PAVO-72405 format. One line per 10 residues: number of its first residue (from 1); their letters; for each residue x, y, z of C-alpha. Coordinates in steps of 0.02 Angstrom, whole numbers, m for minus. Last residue first. Layout:
NUM = A = X/Y/Z; ...
This chain:
193 = PRMGEFAYYN = 5597/4791/5327; 5548/4948/5196; 5369/4969/5147; 5265/5057/5038; 5073/5067/5033; 5005/5110/4888; 4782/5144/4934; 4676/5173/4762; 4494/5218/4803; 4367/5221/4644
183 = RYQQICIYPT = 4302/5045/4716; 4408/4948/4830; 4615/4963/4742; 4748/4889/4835; 4928/4971/4760; 5055/4861/4859; 5243/4896/4876; 5373/4806/4952; 5590/4879/4910; 5554/5008/5014
173 = NDRMNAAHGS = 5705/5151/4949; 5610/5306/4894; 5566/5344/4718; 5354/5298/4728; 5372/5408/4883; 5448/5557/4779; 5324/5547/4660; 5186/5551/4803; 5259/5705/4898; 5292/5806/4723
163 = SDAWLKVVNK = 5117/5779/4635; 5123/5732/4456; 5193/5564/4482; 5072/5539/4566; 4923/5558/4467; 5023/5453/4324; 5036/5339/4429; 4833/5330/4462; 4774/5385/4286; 4745/5183/4203
153 = YSPAEAINET = 4650/5159/4363; 4525/5236/4322; 4380/5350/4391; 4517/5423/4517; 4527/5449/4705; 4700/5431/4759; 4804/5383/4902; 4999/5352/4921; 5072/5292/5097; 5265/5238/5163
143 = AHSWRAYPIT = 5355/5158/5293; 5518/5149/5351; 5617/5047/5489; 5477/4865/5463; 5447/4702/5558; 5318/4583/5562; 5197/4713/5471; 5031/4766/5515; 5075/4950/5577; 5068/4961/5732
133 = HNNVRKYFGD = 5188/5084/5764; 5084/5194/5848; 5162/5358/5773; 5149/5256/5593; 4977/5173/5636; 4938/5366/5677; 5021/5402/5540; 4914/5286/5410; 4723/5306/5476; 4779/5506/5461
123 = HSFSNIIEKA = 4845/5495/5273; 4671/5547/5223; 4519/5488/5125; 4415/5449/5272; 4250/5340/5216; 4312/5287/5039; 4497/5295/5142; 4463/5170/5223; 4446/5025/5116; 4606/5049/5005
113 = RITAFACTQS = 4703/5079/5180; 4642/4887/5234; 4672/4833/5058; 4839/4928/5056; 4865/4837/5219; 4839/4654/5147; 4952/4702/5000; 5103/4776/5085; 5114/4608/5211; 5090/4489/5074
103 = SSRVSSLGFT = 5235/4562/4970; 5231/4655/4820; 5391/4698/4730; 5497/4849/4700; 5616/4870/4548; 5766/4963/4567; 5809/5145/4528; 5859/5203/4355; 5763/5354/4377; 5692/5307/4229
93 = ARYINIGNLL = 5656/5157/4315; 5554/5191/4449; 5445/5271/4336; 5424/5086/4230; 5424/4993/4408; 5272/5097/4463; 5188/5076/4317; 5198/4885/4345; 5146/4911/4499; 4992/4979/4437
83 = YASVDSLSQS = 4968/4852/4324; 4988/4731/4431; 4847/4799/4575; 4727/4836/4431; 4745/4642/4366; 4732/4549/4542; 4889/4511/4588; 4939/4373/4651; 5108/4341/4793; 5173/4177/4721
73 = KTVIQLLENH = 5331/4195/4846; 5282/4319/4988; 5366/4410/5035; 5416/4414/5224; 5513/4264/5236; 5631/4336/5059; 5692/4486/5171; 5765/4350/5285; 5871/4259/5156; 5973/4431/5109
63 = VATTHAALVR = 5911/4486/4905; 6031/4431/4752; 6007/4541/4649; 5910/4527/4481; 5927/4613/4327; 5778/4610/4234; 5716/4602/4020; 5619/4690/3905; 5499/4792/4013; 5359/4875/3902
53 = NNYADIVNYA = 5342/5041/3874; 5331/5036/3671; 5420/5150/3635; 5528/5167/3782; 5579/4989/3776; 5618/4991/3978; 5762/4884/4061; 5703/4834/4237; 5801/4860/4377; 5838/4727/4536
43 = VIYNEFFSFF = 5722/4579/4529; 5732/4442/4662; 5861/4336/4711; 5869/4199/4823; 5739/4087/4776; 5804/4123/4600; 5923/3975/4575; 5786/3864/4647; 5668/3929/4483; 5765/3792/4370
33 = TPNNKTENAS = 5773/3653/4488; 5801/3571/4673; 5700/3442/4721; 5661/3451/4900; 5583/3627/4890; 5455/3532/4763; 5299/3691/4763; 5405/3815/4731; 5471/3690/4557; 5301/3681/4528
23 = AALSSFSTFI = 5212/3850/4532; 5369/3908/4434; 5352/3821/4290; 5257/3904/4210; 5370/4053/4206; 5497/3922/4116; 5470/4001/3937; 5461/4186/4001; 5627/4166/4062; 5696/4103/3934
13 = LICLIISLLR = 5620/4201/3822; 5657/4370/3932; 5838/4301/3913; 5822/4315/3738; 5763/4459/3731; 5870/4551/3836; 6022/4446/3761; 5944/4524/3563; 5932/4706/3651; 6144/4701/3704
3 = IKM = 6185/4618/3533; 6074/4763/3449; 6175/4902/3544
């Protein structure tokens, strides 16, 4: 167990040591780098330290190149969105599920929905798009949505975890999700190509 924990910590240290080089590695596609190895991989699951609730390490799994074109590799999330995405991945890890990540498409749609639900707090706008096949994704086979109104973003994942339908969406096989905030409203949009 100690050897595994040390291996996990070593992986984190190596990964975080080189993370500052990620942006320049993505910009120079013609020059192979350490990070060019990861271009065809995404984080599949996180190992969670139950005491500190912190991610200790990540395991990578190959992903088809077509899916990678859907994801913006340098997707920049707000602190709130990143916090909520991390919370969802911690929740998923307790069920042995793989991690999810954001994409430019799910984030764009979540931004739209967060602003819409301030006037109509329901899933109507989502279901209308699903039924009309007008969700603004290039290609999708399955989509999910959670919405919340909460005074603090730190309560949102727990609110969803305590609701069976919302919790099911967090556990669903939608590898690309994004949660966006508008005032005290939150929209979670999940998508499987």
